[in-house]
N, C-alpha and C positions, 0 to 999 in steps of 0.2 A: 538739517534734522532727520526728516523725514525720507529725504534721498540718500543720507549716510545709511540709514536703519535699513532702507530696499538693498545696497549694495553689501550690507555685510549676510544677509540672508541668503544672496547667491553667492558669496564667498563661501559661505556653510555647506550650501549644497552642492557646490563644488567640490570640495575637502574630501565629502561623505561619499560620493559618487566616485571619486579617485580614489579613496581608499579601499570600497567594496569590489572596486576591478583589479586593484592589486592583492588582495585577498583572494578572488577568483583565478587568477592567474596562477600564483602559488600553489593553491588547491589542488588544481588542475595538472598543473609540474607534479606535484608529490605524487598524485594519485597515478600519474603515467608513468613513473620512476616504479611503484609495486606493480603496475600491471606490467612493466618490463621483465620483471622476475621470472614470471610464468609464461613468458611466450620467449624466452631466451634459448636457442638451441643446446647451448651447452647445458641446461636443465633435462638432463634426460627422461623425468618423470613428466614434463611438460608434451612433451611430443604426442600428437594424436593420431598418426597415422602407424601401423604396424604393420611388418609381412610375417603373418605366422609359418612356424615351423612345418606341420603338418600339412599338406597340399598335395593334390593328384600331381604324377608327371615328373616329382623331384625324385635324383638319385645320385650319389655320391660313390666317388672312386677312392678306394682308402690302401695307402701303401702300408702291408704289414712286416715290419723286419726282425729277423731274430733268430739267433742260430744261423748263421751263416747264410740266408736265404730270407729274398726278398719277395712279395706277393704283392700284386692288384686285386684286393675284393672290392666287389661293386654292393651298393645299399641301397634299397628300394623299400618305400612304405606302400603297405597295398592300397587300394582303392576300396576296398570294402572293409566296414566296420566289424567287429568283433565284439562279444559281451562277455564282460567276466565279471562273475559275483555284481552285476548289476550296475557296471562302469563300462563304459564305451571305450574301445581302443582300436587303433590302426596296426597289424602287424607288420612287424619289420623284418624284412628279406634280405638274405645274402647266397650268392653264387655259387660262392665256393669254401670250401670246410679250412679252418684253421685250428691248431691245436685239438684241443677234445670238443668245440665248438661246431658243429656239423653246417651242411648247407641247406637253404632251407627258411625255417621260421628260426630269428634272433631271440625275438622278442616280442612287446606289445607297448605300444606309444600311445598317448593321450597330451591333449594340450588345452590348458586355461588360457585361452585367447586373453580375456579379459584382466588376467592377473600378469599373462606373459609369461607363464611358464609350462615347462614341458617336464611329463614325467615318464618314466621307461619300467617296464616290467620284463626279467629276462625268460625266456623261454625254458632255461635250463639251467642251473647255481650248482657251483661244485662245494662250495665252501658254507653257505648261508641260504637260508630259508628264502625262496621267492617270495618276492613283495615289489611295491612300487617305490621309486626312489627319484628324488628329482636329478634332472639329467642337465634342465636348462632354466635360467630364471634369467629373462631379458629384460629385467624391469629395475636390476640393480644399479646405482648410482655410484660414484666417484667414492672412495673410503668405503664401501658397503663389501660385507664379505659374505661369501656364499659355500655352502657343502654338497657337492656335487656326488651323485652315483651313477655309475652306467653298467656296460657289460662286464667289467671288471670292477668288484667293490671292493675298495680299501678299509678293511676291518681296523685292522691294527693302527695305523698311521692315519695322522689327519689328512682328508683330502677336501680341505677347505682353499678357499682361494680368496682375494682380496683385488678391489677391480682400484687399478692404478691411473686410467686415464681411459676415458673415453671420446674417441674420435669417429670419423665415417673412412669409407672406403668405397672404390667407385668398381662396382662389377663391368664385367667384359662388355656389356650392352649399356654400360654409361649410366647405369641407374647406383644413386648412392642408398649406403646401407650403412646403419650405426656399427661399429669396431670396437669392443671391450679388450683392454688389456689385463691380463690377471697374473698377479704373481701367488705363489704359493704362501700360505700364512703361516706353517710351521718350517722348521730348516731342515725339511727332506730334501729328496731327491726329486720331487716330482719336476716337470717341464713347466715351464713358463707358459701361460696359453693364450689365445684369443678366441673370441668369440664372435661371428657374424651373425647380424642378425637375418634370421630365417633361412642361414646356411648351416650355422654349427661351429663347433670347435675344428681348429687347423690341425688337431692333433688326430680326428679322426670323430666320427660323429655320435658313435656310442662309448668311446674311449676317455673319460677325463683322466688327462694324468695322474699318476699315483704312484707311490712308494713300491708297491708290489711290482709294478709293470718295469718299472726300472733296474730292481736287484733281479728279476728275471733276464733282462737284457732284451726286453721287448720293447720297440719303437714304432710306432704311428703316425702316419701323416696323411690328411688330404689332399690327393693332387689334384680332383676337378670336381666340379659340382653342376649339376645340370638342371633345367627345368623345362621339361615338353622337350627332352634331347636340344633343347638349346644351352651351349655352354656358357655359364654365367663366372666361373671362377677358375684359375690355375695357378697350382702354386709356383715359384720358382725353379722347379723343377724342370718346366716347359714340356710336358706328357702326363698325359692320363695313365699310362700302364707303365709300370715299372715292375720285371720279373727277373728275379737274379737266383741263380742253384749255383752252389759252391764258387762264388765269386765270379762266374760268366754271366753276362746281362745280354736277355734274350728280349728280341721286339717282336716273337711270333704275333703278337696282337693283331700288328700292321701288316704283317703277309699272309693272314687266313682274311678271308671275307667270305659271309655267306653271301647267296644272292637267289633269286630276284629277292627283292626285302622293299617294299611288302611282296608274300606270296601267297598261290593261291594252292598249288596241289603239291611241288616237291621244290625241296629247298637243297641247294648244292653248296658246295664248297669249294672256291677257289683259292688255291696255296700257291704259293713260289718257291716254297721251301719243302726239297724232296728229301732233306737228311732226317726229317721227325714225320713219323706215320701215326695217324688215330685208327683206333680200332674200336671204339664207341661214343653214342652220344646221351643226356639225357636231356629232356626238355619239361621246364618249369613253368607255372601259370604265376601271375603276382600275386597269388596267396599262398604262394610259397608249396604247392601240391606238385609232385613229378606228374605230369601228364601223358610222359611217351618215353622211350627209350629203344635202344636197339643197337646193334653191331654193324662196322661198316667189312664188307669183305672186297679183296684183291685190289683195296684202294679207292674205291669207287664212294666217291663221298656224296652220297645224293641220300635224302634226308624224307620221307613221305609227310606231309602235314595235314592231306584233306580233311583228316578226321577231325582236326581240331577246329573246335569255335573262332569266330572271329573276337581279333585282341591282340595283345604284345604278350609274349612269351621270353621266357631265358633259354638260352641252347648252350649246353654245356658240351665239349667233345673233350674226350682224354684218352691217355694211353695210360701203360704203367708208371708214370713218370712224372705226365704234366698234364694240364687240363688249361681250357681255354673258355672264356664265356661270350657271348654276345645275344643283344636285343633282336627280335626280327616282332615282323607284324604277319598275323593272319589276315586274309581278305575274307 
């Protein structure tokens, strides 16, 4: 009798311990499943790393096409802060003129890295009061909609997009960045768009696709993207410069090179194209200010730069019908 009671207690303890073990395993598995939802790389909001859009050393080559012409314009972000109404921005600089938008300062840009949102304020506006607008929202997830605003503001028709998928893209240096596929919400003629984390829209850094742009036959495309002069993105066109006039493509950008670069005193232009002559030049700093200009005589392409401070500059050479732009470094 005593022996039977003893084994009954052992049996009860065994089954109790076994039940506790099973419960612990089930609970741990359930918690693990919930935890996986927060670490799944497909869940965009769970990602901890973020490549900011605004940073020193970035520039974009954007092709502008319209009215029988194609032109490549370079966009930069200044290295110095600018304060407007107690809000800190960086200047967005362009090295060429398009339509009524002049070269120099295109506008002002700021970024909320915690919210992963980028805002743009145009320097000049033709159709609406100047104000801040959302340019990019890199926090959006599949199914979200976003209404964007850029250098061309679509007031009459919707400029809203819906995220249809999120994936990754490999940059030229092997780095993986998030890629958003966006479709227009309304049945307008806006282009489909793609955003690359830290790079922006493939339709041009400051130009969200919209109805007005299509109706005026304006087409934009990001050709190349650089960080610290290292090319990280190139479009399927396999070129960073496209210049067409009257249907004839020119590759003058590759036929002209300023040298030496970096330079201390005098900058020279090496050109292999004798059919096009240039008569003037302009030099801009990265704040968009013109710091020097001059003319060429007797086709002697020499540019004195000894008076410039050390740093990076934009050089523009031009004639009556064409212009080309380069970067150089002053020692």
